[in-house]
C-alpha positions in Angstrom: 12.7 -0.9 -1.3 14.4 0.2 1.9 11.5 0.4 4.4 10.8 -2.1 7.2 7.2 -3.1 6.8 4.6 -5.1 8.6 6.1 -8.4 7.5 8.9 -7.9 10.1 6.3 -7.3 12.8 4.3 -10.3 11.8 7.4 -12.5 11.8 8.4 -11.3 15.2 4.9 -11.9 16.5 4.8 -15.4 15.1 8.2 -16.3 16.7 7.1 -15.0 20.1 3.7 -16.5 20.6 1.1 -16.0 18.0 -1.5 -18.8 17.6 -4.4 -16.8 16.2 -2.5 -14.2 14.1 -4.0 -13.7 10.7 -1.5 -12.0 8.4 -3.0 -10.5 5.3 1.1 -9.4 4.3 -12.8 5.3 -14.1 -13.5 8.4 -14.6 -11.1 10.2 -16.9 -9.3 13.4 -15.8 -6.4 15.2 -17.4 -3.2 15.5 -15.4 0.1 17.2 -15.9 1.8 16.2 -19.1 -1.5 14.9 -20.7 -2.0 11.9 -18.4 -5.5 10.7 -17.8 -6.9 8.3 -15.3 -9.4 7.2 -12.7 -8.8 5.3 -9.5 -10.3 3.3 -6.7 -9.5 2.1 -3.3 -9.3 2.7 0.3 -7.1 1.5 3.1 -8.2 -1.1 5.7 -9.4 0.1 9.1 -7.9 -0.8 12.4 -10.5 -3.2 13.6 -12.9 -0.9 15.4 -11.0 -0.8 18.8 -12.5 1.4 21.4 -10.7 4.5 22.7 -9.0 5.1 19.4 -10.5 8.4 18.5 -8.7 11.5 17.3 -9.1 14.7 15.3 -6.1 14.3 12.9 -7.1 13.6 9.3 -6.4 10.0 8.1 -3.0 9.5 6.5 -2.4 8.2 3.0 -1.9 4.4 2.7 1.1 3.0 0.9 0.5 -0.2 -1.2 3.5 -2.3 -2.5 4.1 -5.5 -4.3 7.2 -7.5 -5.5 7.0 -10.7 -7.5 8.4 -12.3 -10.7 10.5 -9.3 -11.8 7.7 -6.8 -11.2 7.9 -4.1 -8.4 4.8 -1.9 -8.0 4.0 1.0 -5.6 1.1 3.4 -5.3 -0.5 5.5 -2.6 -4.2 5.8 -1.7 -5.3 9.1 0.0 -6.4 8.9 3.6 -10.1 9.6 2.6 -10.0 6.8 0.1 -11.0 9.0 -2.8 -7.9 8.9 -5.0 -4.4 7.7 -5.7 -2.3 10.5 -4.6 1.2 11.9 -5.0 1.4 13.1 -1.4 3.6 11.8 0.0 3.7 9.5 -3.0 5.8 6.4 -3.4 9.2 5.7 -4.8 10.6 2.4 -5.9 14.1 3.9 -5.3 13.2 4.3 -1.6 13.7 8.1 -1.7 10.2 9.1 -0.7 9.6 11.6 -3.5 11.5 13.3 -6.2 13.9 16.2 -6.2 13.9 16.5 -2.4 10.1 17.1 -2.4 7.5 15.4 -0.2 5.6 14.2 -3.2 6.2 11.4 -5.7 4.4 9.3 -8.2 0.9 8.2 -7.4 1.6 4.9 -9.3 4.9 3.4 -10.2 5.9 0.1 -11.6 9.3 -1.4 -12.6 9.1 -4.5 -14.9 12.4 -6.4 -15.3 11.9 -9.2 -17.8 8.7 -9.8 -15.9 6.4 -8.8 -18.8 5.4 -10.5 -22.0 5.6 -9.0 -25.5 3.5 -9.5 -28.6 5.4 -12.7 -29.6 5.4 -14.1 -26.1 9.0 -13.2 -25.1 10.0 -11.7 -21.7 10.3 -7.9 -21.8 11.0 -4.9 -19.5 9.7 -1.3 -19.0 9.2 1.3 -16.3 6.1 3.5 -15.6 5.8 6.4 -13.3 2.5 8.4 -13.2 2.9 11.9 -11.7 -0.7 13.0 -11.1 -3.5 12.2 -8.6 -6.1 9.8 -10.0 -9.8 10.1 -8.9 -11.4 7.0 -7.4 -14.3 5.2 -9.0 -16.1 4.3 -5.8 -18.6 2.1 -7.6 -16.2 -0.4 -9.1 -13.1 0.0 -6.9 -11.0 0.1 -10.0 -8.5 2.6 -11.4 -6.7 3.3 -14.7 -4.5 5.8 -16.3 -2.5 6.3 -19.5 0.0 8.8 -21.0 2.5 9.3 -23.8 6.1 9.4 -22.7 8.1 11.2 -23.8 5.6 13.6 -25.5 5.4 13.0 -29.3 7.3 9.7 -29.1 4.3 7.5 -29.9 5.1 5.4 -26.8 2.0 4.9 -24.7 2.2 3.7 -21.1 -1.0 2.6 -19.4 -2.1 0.8 -16.2 -5.2 -0.4 -14.5 -6.1 -2.2 -11.3 -8.7 -3.2 -8.8 -8.6 -3.0 -5.0 -10.3 -5.6 -2.8 -9.8 -5.2 0.9 -6.1 -5.1 1.6 -5.2 -6.7 -1.8 -4.9 -5.2 -5.2 -4.0 -6.5 -8.7 -3.9 -5.2 -12.3 -2.1 -4.8 -15.6 0.5 -2.3 -16.9 1.6 -2.0 -20.5 4.0 -0.2 -22.8 2.9 0.2 -26.4 4.8 1.4 -29.4 3.2 0.9 -32.8 2.4 -2.8 -33.1 4.6 -3.9 -30.3 3.9 -4.0 -26.6 5.2 -5.2 -23.3 2.5 -6.2 -20.8 2.8 -7.3 -17.1 0.4 -8.3 -14.4 1.0 -6.9 -10.9 -0.2 -7.5 -7.4 0.1 -5.4 -4.2 -1.0 -5.2 -0.6 -1.2 -2.4 2.0 2.1 -1.6 3.7 3.3 0.4 6.6 6.7 1.7 7.6 7.6 -0.2 10.7 10.5 1.2 12.8 11.9 -0.3 16.0 9.8 1.8 18.3 6.6 0.8 16.5 7.5 -2.9 16.6 8.2 -2.7 20.3 4.9 -0.9 21.1 2.8 -3.2 18.9 4.4 -6.4 20.2 3.7 -5.2 23.8 0.1 -4.7 22.7 0.1 -8.1 21.2 1.4 -9.7 24.4 -1.3 -7.9 26.4 -4.1 -8.9 24.1 -3.0 -12.6 24.2 -3.0 -12.4 28.0 -6.4 -10.8 28.6 -8.5 -11.5 25.5 -9.3 -15.2 25.6 -11.9 -15.2 22.8 -10.0 -15.6 19.5 -12.4 -13.1 17.8 -11.4 -10.4 20.2 -7.7 -11.3 19.8 -7.9 -10.9 16.0 -9.6 -7.6 16.4 -6.8 -6.4 18.6 -4.3 -7.9 16.3 -5.7 -5.9 13.4 -4.4 -2.8 15.3 -1.0 -4.4 15.7 -0.7 -5.1 12.0 -1.0 -1.4 11.3 2.5 -1.1 12.9 1.7 2.4 14.2 3.5 3.2 17.5 1.0 5.8 18.7 -2.0 3.8 17.7 -0.7 0.6 19.5 0.2 2.6 22.6 -3.2 4.3 22.8 -5.0 0.9 22.7 -2.5 -0.6 25.1 -3.0 2.3 27.6 -6.8 1.5 27.5 -6.2 -1.9 29.2 -5.7 -1.4 32.9 -4.9 -5.2 33.1 -1.6 -4.5 31.2 -0.3 -1.6 33.3 3.2 -2.2 34.6 4.7 -0.9 37.8 7.0 2.1 37.3 
C-alpha cells in the first residue's frame, strides 16, 4: 500500500514527547454479478472534543491489515451502515478501478498465507464489488460469490468489527479443495505532511495545557485521526496555544 497512515504520526509523536499516548495502530442481499452479503461496523469517533461541529456528512472509514502473507482492505460508510465501494479500497494503491472514484468494498490478497484441505500453504485473491449492508445487532459481515461465473469457484469472506479492530476469515473453494485464511485489520487514515504537522502541533498544545492524563488521551484521540482540518479546529479552540503572528 502506498499511503502514509496514522502509524507515521504515532511514531513521530512518540519520538517527540508522548508519555500518555495510546496507539490503537448478516442479512443477505444480491449484488452485481450474483454476490450476496451482509456487513457490520462503524468507525471510531474523535473523542468528543468540544467545538468540533460541522454540517458535512461523515466520511467513509478505511480499514487495512497486513500480516503473515495476508493483506486486507475494506471501507465502512460514514454512517456506519454498510461496507461501501465509495471511494472503496485498492490493495494496488490506485484508489478505485478504471480511473473511477469507486473500488471494492472488501479486498484480500493471500500469498501463501492460507491453509488448504491438507494443511499446506496456499494463495488466492478476493475482490468484492458491491456494497454490503451492516448487521447492527452482531457487528458482523459476510459475503460470497462465484468467480468467474459458471466456474464452480466460490469465494467467501466474513468478519467482525470491535471498536477500531476487526478480524475474520476468507476462503476460496473449488469442489473438495479450499484455501482458507484468517485476517485482521484496523482503522486507517491517509496522513500527509500537512496533517502530520497540524496534529503534532495539537499534540504539543495538549501536552502543555492538559495536565490530567484522561484529558490528554481525549485530545490525542483527535490527533490519531490524522485529519488536518479537524486537528486545526481543535487547536484553534485553545487560546493558550495561540502564537504571535
